[in-house]
Every structure is written in C-alpha cells, then in structure tokens.
GULUMLO-687214 format. One record per residue (C-alpha): residue number from 1; x, y, z; residue in one letter; chain. Coordinates in steps of 0.001 Angstrom, whole numbers. Example, Ala and Ser with C-alpha at 12.3 -4.5 7.8 and 13.67 -1.06 7.14 Angstrom:
<sites>
num|X|Y|Z|residu|chaine
1|12300|-4500|7800|a|A
2|13670|-1060|7140|s|A
</sites>
This chain:
<sites>
num|X|Y|Z|residu|chaine
1|-40433|18081|16207|m|A
2|-37711|15547|16031|a|A
3|-34122|16486|17774|n|A
4|-31330|17022|15491|i|A
5|-27611|16732|15992|n|A
6|-25850|16614|13018|a|A
7|-22365|18333|12105|v|A
8|-20017|19031|9334|t|A
9|-16837|20512|9180|i|A
10|-13798|20719|6592|v|A
11|-10409|21622|8368|g|A
12|-7181|19977|8665|n|A
13|-5607|17366|10748|v|A
14|-3797|18620|13819|t|A
15|-1749|15581|14867|r|A
16|-1692|11959|13638|d|A
17|-4673|9816|14644|p|A
18|-4467|7296|17306|e|A
19|-5381|4224|16911|l|A
20|-6548|2228|20461|r|A
21|-8608|-741|21034|f|A
22|-11464|-1012|23713|t|A
23|-10957|-3823|26319|s|A
24|-13925|-5899|23827|s|A
25|-11292|-5296|21021|g|A
26|-13329|-2820|19336|l|A
27|-11438|90|17444|a|A
28|-11692|3735|18195|v|A
29|-9352|6094|16441|c|A
30|-8925|10000|17725|n|A
31|-7654|12794|15996|f|A
32|-8241|16783|16311|s|A
33|-9173|18978|13200|v|A
34|-8780|22491|13187|a|A
35|-10722|24795|10524|s|A
36|-10655|28380|10187|n|A
37|-13179|31068|9493|r|A
38|-12132|34244|7559|r|A
39|-13568|37579|7016|w|A
40|-13493|41109|6345|m|A
41|-13453|43676|8921|n|A
42|-15604|46436|7726|k|A
43|-14374|49012|9988|s|A
44|-10631|48353|9460|t|A
45|-11014|46891|6338|n|A
46|-8532|44015|7084|d|A
47|-9108|40479|6713|w|A
48|-9679|38538|10182|e|A
49|-9259|34813|11164|e|A
50|-10418|32831|13751|k|A
51|-9495|28919|14153|v|A
52|-11310|26485|16224|s|A
53|-10280|23018|17014|f|A
54|-12579|19817|17203|f|A
55|-11793|16458|18859|d|A
56|-12834|14013|16525|v|A
57|-13754|10107|17255|t|A
58|-14267|7360|14814|v|A
59|-14966|3480|15398|w|A
60|-14888|80|14440|a|A
61|-13210|-610|11011|e|A
62|-13939|3136|9920|h|A
63|-11506|4431|12872|g|A
64|-8975|1694|11491|q|A
65|-9518|3165|7824|n|A
66|-8699|6234|9073|v|A
67|-5827|5588|10993|a|A
68|-3970|4325|8253|e|A
69|-4812|6721|6053|s|A
70|-4981|10080|7502|c|A
71|-1768|12100|8773|l|A
72|-1302|15462|10399|k|A
73|-2016|18705|7758|g|A
74|-4552|16238|5873|d|A
75|-7290|18158|4535|r|A
76|-10283|16410|5867|v|A
77|-14613|16618|5931|v|A
78|-16289|15281|8982|v|A
79|-19673|14090|9579|t|A
80|-20876|13010|12204|g|A
81|-22758|14273|15627|r|A
82|-21847|16067|18875|l|A
83|-21568|13834|21771|e|A
84|-20707|15427|25255|q|A
85|-18985|12932|27741|r|A
86|-18292|13325|31570|s|A
87|-15346|11802|34107|w|A
88|-13881|12553|36936|e|A
89|-10049|13163|36549|a|A
90|-7273|11937|39133|e|A
91|-7304|14674|40949|n|A
92|-11373|14067|41569|g|A
93|-12172|17320|39147|d|A
94|-15581|16743|37325|k|A
95|-14478|16809|33298|r|A
96|-16762|17220|30431|t|A
97|-15646|17515|26884|k|A
98|-18019|18161|23603|v|A
99|-16322|16186|20477|e|A
100|-17498|15258|16822|i|A
101|-18262|10938|16925|v|A
102|-17826|10410|13167|a|A
103|-19959|8809|10563|d|A
104|-17920|10397|7494|v|A
105|-14287|11477|7417|v|A
106|-13107|11700|3983|a|A
107|-10117|13602|2098|v|A
108|-11331|17555|773|s|A
109|-9602|17495|-2868|l|A
110|-9838|21140|-2330|e|A
111|-5911|21155|-2742|w|A
112|-5185|17383|-2973|t|A
113|-5745|14799|-5596|t|A
114|-5905|11381|-4826|v|A
115|-3595|8892|-6828|t|A
116|-5121|5576|-5746|e|A
117|-8484|4706|-4149|i|A
118|-7553|829|-2453|v|A
119|-11028|-897|-1511|k|A
120|-11461|-3115|1358|n|A
121|-12820|-6351|1593|a|A
122|-16632|-5912|2893|k|A
123|-16925|-6788|6852|a|A
124|-19817|-9045|7396|q|A
125|-23105|-7805|7412|g|A
126|-22019|-4360|5941|a|A
127|-23261|-3641|2748|e|A
128|-20397|-1632|1633|a|A
129|-16743|-1604|2222|g|A
130|-14962|1914|3182|p|A
131|-12236|3388|1002|n|A
132|-8720|3502|2278|n|A
133|-6839|6094|880|y|A
134|-3470|7794|1080|r|A
135|-3873|11742|-345|a|A
136|-788|13439|-2365|n|A
137|364|16244|32|e|A
138|-313|19517|-1660|e|A
139|-214|22869|-706|n|A
140|-144|22046|3029|f|A
</sites>
C-alpha cells in the first residue's frame, strides 16, 4: 500500500501572508489558517466549538500569487501535504513543527464573491498559469 499524505482545510487567514525569498531567489510565502469545528453537546444541548490553527507554506510563483491575493480574514481552501521540520533554537533547544505545504490555495466562495479574475502569464515550462484574485470582503 502506498503512503498517503494529503490534507485539505477550509478556514480563515489569521495574518497577512508573508513573502520572503531564499538565498537562491525562490519565493516562499507563509501564513496561518484558523479552522473551526462546531457540534451539539448532547448532554447539555449547547453548541460547542473548537478552533485549530495551521501554518501554511506556499512555494515559488504560487506563493507570490497568494501573497498578492490574500489578506487576514479571507476564507480559503488549502490542499497540500503535512510536513515536519526540525531545527535548533538560538538557546540550543531542539524545535519541531508540522505545517501544511500547499499545492493549492483558493478563495472560498461560501460567503464571498469574486469580482475579477486576472490570469498571470504562463511560467516557462508551466502548463497553465495560476489565477490571481482579490475577493470582496463580505460577512467577515
């Protein structure tokens, strides 16, 4: 059986995406998504809610598109894989983090309409250019 590492979340961007570049010039965009789950507690008949926060990394031109298109509060759909990375902090402590490395980041049309889609020029060797959009802020 093949290993499967795929995740899809829907939630709200919790901070404006941050765009940086590696020393070789490759773009990397980081942001966080809050996704909440709501259920009825059968013993109390009250609604309960739990919010989970996920760090997301998006590479290359896709990351640049996300940085230019998404803002804090936007509702997005993120599909990708979970990836764990480790490093040593300045004080010598070992740190580990699990994050989503995104293959797709898209605006959710659940509570938003998109007024314009601007297609970027195709990258060399790419089959299709990703869309760059800015959603209307409704119900946020």
